[in-house]
Every structure is written in structure tokens, then in C-alpha cells.
N, C-alpha and C positions, 0 to 999 in steps of 0.2 A: 431324490427327493427328500423329505425329514424324516428321519427315524424316528418317531414319536410313541406314544403309549395312546392304545384304542381298548377301552373296556366297555363292552356295550351290552347288551341284550341279557342280562344275569339276573337271577333272583338268590338273596343271600336270606336267609332268616331262620329262627331256631337256637340262635347263638345265647350260649351264658357261660360266664365265668363266675365262681364265689369261692370263697373263703371262711375258717370263722370267724364267728361274731368278734374275735377278741385279735384279730389281724390288724396288722398296719400296713399289709404290702396291699399296693395298688396294682391293679396290670391294666392296659391298653384295652381297649375292644374296640375292634374296626369292621364294618362291614364291606367298604371298599377300601383300600390305601393304596395309593399310588407315591410312590419318592423317585426322583432321580436329579442327580446332579449335573446330568449332561447339560452343555447349553444349546443344544440343539433340538434337544427331543421335547413336542410339545406333546401335553395330554387331552384325549376327548374322552369324558365319563358321560356316557349319554342311553339311554331306554334301560335304565336296571331300577329293579325292586330290591328293597333293604328293607328287612323286616315284614309286618305285614298291616295291611288296614282293616284286619278284623281280630288277631289275633294279640291280647294284651303282652305286654313288655317281651314283644317276639324276641329284639335283642336287649340283652339284660346284663350289666354289669354290678356282681354283688361284693366289690373286694374293697379293702382297705378299711373297714368299720370303725377303726381309730385312728387312722393317719392323721399325723400332724408335721409331717414335711413342708418344703416347698418346691418340691417336681411337680409339675403338671402332667397329669395324666389323664388320658383323654378316652370317651366312649361317644366315637364320630359313626354315623351312617356313611358318608363318604369323608375323607381324610385324605386331601391333594395338599403336598408339599414339594411337586417338582418346581424345578429353576423357572421354565419357559411357560410361555401362555396355555393356560387352560382353559377348554368349555365343558363345562357340568351342565346338563340340560336335559330335561323332559325323563326325570328318574322320578320315583316315588318311595320316600323313606317316611315310615309310621312306625308307631309303638317301640321306639329306642327309649332305654331308663337305665337310670344309674342308680340302684336301688338299696344300697347299703346304708347311707344316711348315719346314723349314731353320732360320732365326737369327730368327724372329718374335720378338721382346720387346715390352715397353713395358706399362703400367697398362690391361690390358683389350684388349690389343692386336687381338685378336677373337673373339667370341662365335659359338658354333654352336650351334641349339638347335632344337627343334622346332616349340614357339610360345613365342611372345617376347611377352609383355601388361605394356604400361608405363601408366598411368595411370587415373583414374576409379574408382569406388566401386561394389557391386554388379557385379562381373565372375562370370560363370560360364563355368569350362573345364568340361567334364563329357563324358565316354564316347569320346575320342578315342583313338586308336591310334597310337602313337607308337614306333618301333624302329629298330635301323640308323642311330643320329646317332653321328657319328665327326669328330675333327680330328686333323690331324699338327701342332697349332701348339704351336708351344716356350713358350709364354704360361704362368707360375705364378701368374695372376691370383686372386683367392678372391671368396666372396660371389657376388656380380651380375654378377660380370664374369669369373667362371669360363668357362674356353673351351669347356666342352660340358657343356649337358644337356638334359633331353626336354622340360621346362616350365619357363621362367623367368619369373616375375611379378614386377613390380618396380612397387610400386603406393605412392601418398603417404598412405594411410588403409586401415587393416582392414576399415571399416564393409562388411559383406553380401559379401565376398569369399568364393567357393565354387569349391572343386575338387573333384571327385568322379568316381568310376568311370571314369578314365582307365587305359589298359594301357602300361606305358613299359615297355620292354626293351632291350638292348643298345645301351649309350650306351658311346662309350669314346674313348680317348685313346689315338692309337697311336704317337705322338711316343718315341723310342728311350729319350731320357734325362731329359726336361721333368719335374718334379714337379708334375704338372698334377691338379687336381679335376676328379672326374666327379659330376655329380647328377644321378636319375632327376627331381626336382622341387625346383625353387628360389623360395622365398616371401620377400620383402623387402616388409615393411608397417610403419607407424606402429603405435602401440600402440591409436588412437584408430581 
């Protein structure tokens, strides 16, 4: 059979990273991160709870207050970059936040999203509950680099991609003056 990644039935909450207000160091924060370069491994990420539906900022990234570079740094509930198809279903992701704000600039300086999926064809993202995802980033990046979204799928092929039955709400940019984009669902794929 196919040797794959099966991540199910987990609860991840109460994670926080921070550094001084003057710091330019950004760090990634993931509830679940699945990555493999195997051409045969599929991924199944199901029935997990990331964050909390009742505790604000249960998953909090408070790093890189003065960051001005171009590297993309992530705050993701589920971050899946496996090479083969993935099924991401029936997960609850809530109260995930990037909170440093400040003068963070640069192309895609930071991305906060409930579910991030990159690579693979025949991906299925379905029946997930995603809520209260927020950022205080000053980033004005657009498209797949926008600072906050519910689901962000950035794949090289449009073949067999399925996004259905997801409930996404309360996705917010909380920076006082940034011209930030916000989206429930972002899909970027080639025409084939």
C-alpha cells in the first residue's frame, strides 16, 4: 500500500511565540505542519482541533515587529506542503493570530491562515470549521501573499482540486492603518 501521512484526532492549543518589540526576527508558528518530498506519500489530516473556539489568540505569533525583508513567514493552523494529494477535512481551527503588527513590511512579510496547502493535484479540503483568524501585520501584499485568510491553496495544477463544505468566518486585519487584503478562501492554480 501507499505509505502516507495520517494526522488525526489531535488537539493543539496554547502555543505562543514572542520576541522584543524592536526585533526584526520573524518565526513560523504552525498548529500542524506536514511536509514530505516523497512522490508516493499522501496526506490525510482529519478531525483535529487547532486553537480554541472559546479562548482568544489561543495560537499567537508575536514576532518580527520591525521586519522589513521579503521572506514569507507563516502563522498557520494547518500547513501542508506534501508533494502528493492531501485530504484535509473535518478540522476545527479557531483563534489563530499574528499580533506583532508594528512596521512589518516587505513582499509577503507574513501570512496568517487557517489552512495553507501548497503542491499536489487531487487535493480535497472539505468540511472544516475555521473562525477568528486575525493579523495586526502592516503588510499590503496581495494574492497568495495577502496577510490573512481562512484557506490559502497555492498549487501548480488545477487538476482534481476540491474545496467544499467549509465554514469560514471572522477573518480580520486589525492593523490601524495598513491597506491589507482579507479573504475567506484564496485559490491560485494554473489553468491545466
